[in-house]
N, C-alpha and C positions, 0 to 999 in steps of 0.2 A: 242316286245314280252316279256313274262315273263318265266324265266327258273328256274328249280331247278337243282343245281349243287351239287351232293353228292360226298363227298371227295374234296370239293372245297377249303379246307385250305391246301392241300398238294402241292407238287411241280408243277405238270402239272395243277391241278385243279385251283390253285391260279392264274396262268398265263391266264387260260381260263376265269376266273371271270373278270380279268382286261380287257381282249379283249372284252367281252360282254358288260361291263359297258361303255367302250369307244365307242361302237357302239350304245349306247343309249338304251339298253335293261334293264329290271328289272331282278334282280338276287337275289335268296335266296340260301344260302350255308347251306347244312346239313352235319355236320361233328362232330366227337368227339373232334377235336382240334379247338381252336378259329380261326375264319377267320380274315383277315385283318380289321383294323378299318374302319368304314364307310360302311361296307358290312352287309346286313341283314343276321344274322347267327342264326341257330338253332342247339343246342347241341343234336345231334341225331345219334344213331346207326341204320343203315337201317335194322338190324335184329329185331328191335322193331316195330312190326306191329301196335300196338295201337298208338304209336307216329307218325308213318308214316300216318296212316289214319287221325289223327288230323291235321297233316301238310297239307295234300291234301284237307281237308275240309275247311281250313282257307285261302287257295290260289288257284287260278285257273291258273295252269301252262300250257303253250303251249307244252313244251317238257322237257325231263330230260337228263342231262349229268351225266354219271356214271364213277367216278374216284376212288371209295372207295374200293380198292383191296389191299391186301398184295402182295408184289412184290419180296421178297428175295428168290432166287432159292434154296440156301442152307438150309435156314430155312424150306422151303416147303418139303424138303427131310426128315429132322429130325422131323418135327412136321406137317405131312400132314393134320391132323384133323383140325388144326387151319385154313389152307387154304381152305379146302372144306367147313368148316362152314362159314367163312367170304366171300370168293369169290364166292361160289356157293349157299349155303343155304340162306345167307343174300340177295343175288341178287334175288333169287326166291321170297323172301318176298317183295322186292321192286317192282318187276314185278306184283305181285298179287295186291299190293296196287295201282299201276298205272291203272290196268284194272278196279278195283273197282271205281277209281276216273275218269275214262274215259279219261286218258292221254295216248295217243297211239303213241308217237314218242320218241325214245331213241337213244342217241349216246353213245356207249360203248367203254371204253378204253380197247382194247385188246392188243395182243403182238405177235411178231414174234416167240415167244416160242411155239406157236401152231404147227409150222412146224417141230420141233425137229431137228435132224441132217439133214442138207440140202442134197438133192439128186442132186441139181444143183444150180448154182449161176450165175446171180442174181435170187432171189426167187420171183416168181409171186404168185397171189392168188390161182392159180390152183395147186400149189405144194401140195403134199400129206400132210395131217395133222397127225403128229405122235409125239406129245409132249413126252419129255423123263423125265419129272419131274412133281411133283404135281402142281407146279405153272402153268406151261403150260397146263396141263390137266384141271386145274380149269377154265382157260380162255376158253378153247375149249368146255368145258361143258356148259358154259354160252352161247357161240355162238350157240350151238346146241339148247339150251332152247329157245333162241330168235327166231330161225327158227320155232319152235313148237308154240310159242306164236303168231307169225304172222299168221300162218295157222289157229289157233284156235280162236284167239281174234282180229286179225287185228292190233296188236301192231307192227308197222314198226320200223326197227332199222338199224343203220349203225355201224358196228364193225370196229374200226380203229386199225390195227395191227402195233404198233410202232416197229421200230428197236431199236436204242440206243438213247433215249432222252438225250439231253445235252444242255449246255448253260444256260443263264439267260436272264432276261429281260434287254434290252439295258440300261435302266435308272439305273440299279443296285439296284433297290428296292425289287426285287423278285429273288429268285434263288433256288439252290438245297440244301436241308438240310435233310438228312436221318441219322438216328441213329440206328444201326451203318451204316456208309457209305460203300457201296459196288461197286459203279460205278467208272469207271476208271478216267474220267476227273476230278471230285472233288477230288479224292484221289491224283492224280498228283499235283493239284493246292494246296492242303493242305500240300504236301511235299515242294512245292515252297515257301509257306508262313511261313513254320516252325511250322505248327499245327501238323504235324507228321514228323518223322525223314526221311522217305523214302517211295517210292512206290515199290510195288512187281511186278515183271514181271514173269508170270507163263508160262514158256516154251519158248524156242528159237529154237525148232527143228520142227516147223510146215512147211508144204509145201507151204510157202509164200516167197516173195522176201527177207525178212530179218529174217525169221524164227519165227516171232511173229504173234499172231492172228490178223485178219483183221475184223473190224466191221464198220457198216454204222451209222454215227452219224447224228441225225436230231435235229435242233434247236427247243427249246421248244416253241418259238413264232410261228414257222412254223407249229408245232403241233396244236397250238391254232387256227390258221387260217384255218387249215383243218377241225377242229371240227365245226367252224362256217359255212363253206361251206357245211358240211354234214347236218346240220340243214336246210340250204336253200334247199338242195336236197330233204330232206324229206317233207318240207313244200310245195315244188312243185309237190308232189305226187310220188316221187321216191320210187322204191321197195327196200325192205330190201336187204342189200348186205354188203360186207366187202372190205376194201381198205388197201393196204400196205402203210406205211408212212416211207420214207427214202429218202436220197439224191441220191441213186443209185451209190454211189462211196464209196469205203471202204478205211479206213486208218488203218495201222498196229499199234500195241501198241508202237513200236519203233518210228514210225512217229508222233504219238500224243505226246510222251515225248519230242521229238526233237522240235516240234512246240511249245509246252508249254515253253521250255527253251527260245525260241526266243521271244515269246509274253511277258513273264514275266520278262525276263532279269535276271532270277535267276538260280542258280544251282539246280538240282533236283537229289537227291541220289536215286539209284536203288538197290533193293535187288533181287537176282536171285533165282527163285524157279522152281520146276518141273511143268509139265502140271497138270491142274486141270481136274478131270474126267468130261466128258460131254462138254468140250470146243471144238467146231468144228474150223477148221482153218479159215474159212471165212464165214461171214453172211452179205450179201448185198442185198438190196431190189430192186426189179422192181416195181416202183411206177407209171408206166405209166397209169394204170387204174384210179388212183386218178387225174392225170393230164388231162386225156381225158374226164372223166365224171364229176368231180367236178370243173375242171378248176383251180386246185391247182398247185401253183408254190412255190418253196422255195425262201425265201428272204435272208436267211443267210446260204448259202451252203458251204461257205469257212470255213475250219477248224480254220483259224486264227480269224474269227468273233466269232465262237462258243467259242473258248478258251478265246478270249478277253472279251466277256461279262461275262463269268463265272468267270474270274479273277477279274473283277470289283466287282462282288458280293463277292467273297472270301476276297477281301481287306477291305470291309466294313461289314464283317460278324457280325451279331447282337451282339455277346458277345466279340468281339475283344477289 
């Protein structure tokens, strides 16, 4: 099949592109950042409707993968307009272009942030949706738009609600590279490699076994495999729906740091800080729906595997 991957030059998108190419599919990446060499790439912002129309006119896509969102929670609070413009308005532009081109299958990169502060753990898809920041609200708005586009135009979609994406491709050629970096595992490994002096632990007084926050880390390659299964599901006539993606097991900040010291063999300096506003004690996924309906299973559920692959990427970081 032939797929359009918007945001395909980013962290998760680039892993998805590799997964699709290895499966023998044709892929076109639309992104404002260059895609990896050997990949068909169009320098395109999905807010540019004429450019989108031209792209859809020149290719006949079977479906679209949408990874082109801003993801920094703190920035979304300080600059919500940026997030509503890119994550919501630009997505509306993409959906309208898809309808115009009669492309009616979409896999959307959503987030566990649509749930807000958890009322229970592990979190299943029926959990109330009450996002507590503009980033989470922007994703929930898109999910609701997709429901409306299905009813009105027959555009079927799968929304994949990630918990904490982590790790890197096992061959070490793809990995996580955000600027600024806000995710725990790359921050820890940057401290291990010497690219930053220390990692900050925000709060040790949570109601958890060691007092630090617990999160559910899901390997980026396992995310890619879920996206591929989601397309298979839509191709088979599956109805629009949403799935949680996580390991179903949480690890505390302290556990991740300890595991990173073991995996890297390096000392990792820690700076203690108070709690951050909006950090719940525990976020863990119930991903049984994805297992039951998509037949999805994680290949890299062990924390040592996730850290080991991310460490391999950190050690050969492009500008080291």
